[in-house]
N, C-alpha and C positions, 0 to 999 in steps of 0.2 A: 208531532207525534206523524204526522203525513210526507214532515221532511227525512224522516229516520225510512219512512217505509218507502218512498220514491225514491231516496241515494243504497235501499239496498236492493232494488231492484237490479240499479246502473251498476250494480259492484257486479253481480255478472257480465252485462253484456245491454249492447243500447237498445234502449226500446222508445217506441214514441206514444205521446200523452194519453193517446185512445187507449191504448193497451193496459198504459199501468193501471186507468183510470176506472177499467173494464174488470181487471185484478182485484184490486182493492175494493172496488163494490161489493163483488162476490166473495170475498172476506169478514165483510162489515156489517151485510146485508143484512134481511129483507128492507128492514125499515130504515136506517142508518145509509146516508149518501154521498158520496163525494162527485160534488158537480161541477162540472166546467168551471163556473164562472169562480171557483175558488180552486182547482189544478191549476189550469193556465196561466194567474195570477205568480202562483206559487212555483211552477215551472220559470216564469219570470226571472222571479225575486232570484232562486238559485242561477240560475243564468249569468243573471247581474255581479250576483256574489263570488262570480270564478268557480262555483261549485260545480256545476253541469255546462255542456259546451254542444252546440249541436251535431249532430253525427253524420259524416259523411257518406253517403249512400252502398260507398262497397263495405264499411265498418257495420251495416245492418245483417244481421244473419238473414239470409234468401228465404227461409218460411215468413219471417216476420218483413222482409220489402216486400212479398208480396199482396201480403196483407195493409198491405198501410196505404192509406188515401194520399194522396198528394195535398194537401191542405192539415196533414199532419205532421210534425215535424220530429223526426227522433234526435235521443240525446243520450248522450254517454259522457261518464265520469270523470273529474280532473283529478289530478293530485291533490289541491285543498278540498275537493270532493271529498275523497277516501278518509281526508283525516278529520274534517267534520263529522263521520258516518261514526268512525273511531267513537268520536268524544260523544255524539250522542247514542251509541251502544252502550257507552259506560257509567253515561251520567243516571243517575238512581234517586238523585235528590230533586231535579227543577218540580216536575208536577207528581206530586206524592197522591193525589186524589186520580187523576189517570192513569196511573203506573200501573196496574192490573190489566190496562187495557196494552198499554206500553210493551207491557213484556211479550203479552203474546205475538207482537209483530218482532221481536229483539229476537226471540225462540229460533225461527228459519234462518237466523244471520251468523249464530252462533262459530258458526263454522268458520268465518272470517276472523275471529280472534283467535288470540294464543291459548292456550290451555289454562295457565291460570287464571284469564279474564274470561274463558268459559263459568270455569267451576265461582268464580267472584259475584258471577250475574247469579248462577242458580242459587249461592245458596245465602246469597240477597236475599232473592224471590223466597226463598223458605223461609227463613228469620221475617219474612214479610207476611207472608201468610199465617205462620204461626202466632204475630201479633194479634193479626185478626181474628184468629181464632179463641185467643184468650181474650179477647176484648168481649167476643160475644157472649162467650160461658161466661163472663165473669157476670158482665149486664141484662144478660136472661136469669141469673140465679138472683141478682138483687131485686130484679122487677117482679120476679115472685115472690121475694121477702115482700116488700112493699105491698105489695099490693093484698098479702097476707094480712097485715097490720094497717091499710089505708085505705078506704073505698075509693083508690082512685081512677076504676076503671070498670065497666059489665063484666059480669062472669065469660060472653061471648066476645068481648074486647080481647080481655085477659088470652083467653084459649088461642084466640085468632094470632095475639102477638105475638106469642109463643110459637104458636107453631111458625112464625114469618121467620123469626128468628133460628129455628130451630132449619130451615131451609137453607136459610144465606150460612147456618153454622155448615152444616152436609157442603156445601160448595165448593166454599174454602177445604176446605178437608179432601176432598179431592183434587182440587188445582196443587195441593200439600201433598196429596202423595204420588201425583204424576211428577210435580219435578222433582221429588227424591227418586222416583222411577229414573227420568232422566240426564238426573248427575249419575246413577250408578252406573248407567249406560256410559255417558261419555268420558266418567273414572277408568272403566274398563277397556274404552277408546284410548285415553291417554297412556295407560299402562302397557295395552300391548305397542304402541308407539313409540315408547320409551324403551323398550325389551331392546338388548343388543340380536343382530341377527346373528346367528349359528350358518359358519361357514359352509360353503357348498361340498359334499365331500368330491375328489379329485378323480378322474375316471381310472378304472385300473388300465394300467397299460401290460399289456398281455409281452410278457419276457419269450423268448426265443429260447427253447429247451438246447443247447450244444449238441446233446445226441444224437438230434434228430434232423440241424443245421447240414446243409450241403457243404461237402467238404470245399476249403477253401482254395483258389485254385491260382496257379503259380503263374500263371500266364501264359504256358504252351498248351499248345492242345497237343489230346493223346493220341496217337494214331492209334485205328483200332486193330484187335489180334487178327493175325493170318492163318 
C-alpha cells in the first residue's frame, strides 16, 4: 500500500522522505503511523529497483527546497516507477482484505489513469461495497433466525451484535453512495471532454459601402477652381 502512495506522490513532483512520511501520517493518523524505520528502507528498496532516483536540487520545487533538511534526500520517479504505479493502481486482487484502505489511497490518483480505467476502478469498488452489504445483511438475518431457534447468546449479546452489524453495514452503504456519486461526476467529466468543440464564430468583417467610399484617384492632381 505504501509503495502505491509514495509513487503516487512522486508522479506529480519530487518529494523528500520527511514530507512523504508527514503527509501519509496525516492521512492515516492519529494512531496508525508510518515510522522512519519503515519508510526509509522502503525508499531504498524502490531506488534499488530503479523505480525512483535521487532528485537534483534544481528539480525540487523552491518551497520544498527551503523546507528540506540536508539530511533528507529528495526523490523523483522514473519511467519504470510510472509503469509500476500504473500496475498498482489497476491491481484489484492482490490484497482483498486491505483493499478498502487501498482504494481510498487510489482515489486521489485516478486522474493519472485513462477514462475507461478510472470507471473500471470505481465500478469494481461499487461491486466490492455491494458484496459486503449483501454479506452483512444476510448474516444479520441469519443471526436473528438462529438466536430465535437456539439459545446461542444472551439477549444483551444479541442486541449488541445486531447493532454492531447494522453500524458496519451503514458504513459500507455510505461508501457505496459516495463512490456512486464520484462515478457520476467522473462520467460527466469524461462525457464533457469527449464532446466535439464548437468552432468559434469568425469576427464579422466590416464591408465598405461603395456609396460612401472616396472616389478613386486617377493619379492626377486636380487644380482648384479659379
